[in-house]
C-alpha positions in Angstrom: -13.5 -13.9 6.5 -10.2 -14.5 5.3 -7.7 -12.9 8.2 -4.8 -13.0 5.9 -6.2 -10.9 3.0 -7.9 -8.5 6.2 -4.6 -8.1 6.9 -3.0 -7.1 3.5 -6.0 -4.6 3.6 -4.9 -3.2 6.6 -1.2 -3.2 6.1 -1.8 -1.3 2.5 -4.1 1.3 3.8 -1.7 1.9 6.7 1.5 2.2 4.2 -0.8 4.5 2.1 -1.5 6.9 5.0 1.8 6.8 6.0 3.0 7.3 3.1 0.7 10.6 2.3 2.3 11.5 5.7 5.8 11.6 4.6 5.8 13.1 1.2 3.8 15.9 2.8 6.8 16.3 5.4 7.1 19.5 6.6 4.9 21.3 4.5 1.5 19.6 5.7 -1.2 17.8 4.4 -3.0 19.5 1.0 -6.9 19.5 1.7 -7.6 16.6 -0.8 -4.5 14.8 0.8 -6.1 15.5 4.3 -9.2 14.1 2.7 -8.0 11.1 1.5 -6.1 9.6 4.4 -9.4 10.6 6.7 -11.2 8.0 4.3 -8.2 5.6 4.3 -8.5 6.0 8.3 -12.1 5.1 8.0 -11.6 2.5 5.4 -8.7 1.1 7.9 -11.2 0.8 11.0 -13.3 -1.5 9.4 -10.8 -4.5 8.6 -9.1 -3.8 11.9 -12.7 -4.1 13.8 -13.3 -7.1 11.9 -10.4 -9.0 12.6 -11.3 -8.4 16.1 -14.2 -9.8 15.9 -13.1 -12.7 14.0 -11.1 -13.6 15.9 -13.3 -12.8 19.2 -15.5 -15.6 18.0 -13.0 -18.1 17.6 -11.5 -17.7 14.5 -7.7 -18.3 13.3 -5.2 -15.6 13.8 -3.4 -14.4 10.3 -0.3 -16.1 8.9 2.7 -14.0 10.3 3.7 -14.4 7.2 1.3 -12.6 5.5 2.3 -9.6 7.3 5.8 -9.4 5.8 4.6 -10.1 2.3 2.8 -7.3 2.1 5.2 -4.8 3.7 7.7 -6.0 1.6 5.3 -5.5 -1.7 4.4 -2.0 -0.6 7.9 -1.6 0.0 8.8 -2.7 -3.8 5.9 -1.0 -5.0 7.3 2.8 -3.8 10.7 1.4 -5.4 9.6 0.5 -9.1 7.6 4.2 -8.7 10.7 6.0 -7.7 12.5 3.9 -10.1 10.1 4.7 -13.4 10.5 8.4 -12.4 14.2 8.5 -13.1 16.7 7.7 -15.7 16.6 4.4 -17.6 17.4 3.5 -20.8 14.5 2.3 -23.1 15.3 -1.7 -21.9 15.3 -0.8 -18.7 12.0 1.6 -18.7 10.3 -0.9 -20.9 11.6 -4.0 -18.1 9.8 -1.7 -15.3 7.3 -1.3 -16.8 6.4 -5.1 -17.4 6.9 -5.5 -13.2 5.3 -2.3 -12.4 2.1 -3.5 -15.2 2.1 -7.1 -13.3 2.1 -5.4 -9.8 -0.5 -3.3 -10.9 1.3 -0.1 -11.0 -0.2 2.2 -12.8 1.8 5.5 -12.6 5.0 5.4 -15.1 6.0 8.8 -14.7 6.7 8.8 -18.6 4.4 8.8 -21.2 
């Protein structure tokens, strides 16, 4: 068990759930978004319980910096997605696409 990878997965799933809820705003979630969040919630339970079992059996705790790095990574990805959908010249867009590809972000907002 890699508790740091486990924690990164937990944070990523939790961030995806919150991002979906925030995007829905006052309109509420669509049926598809609700199903996705339910699936994310089910997947989130697995690493949470696995980490609890790991710690209960004497396993070491995740590195505290792992959580901070995961949160910054998710925030950066969100910022890049938003920037890609905004106005930018071709050079800026090309640079953002390169960064997005390096981070595994597939939605560029442009053809």
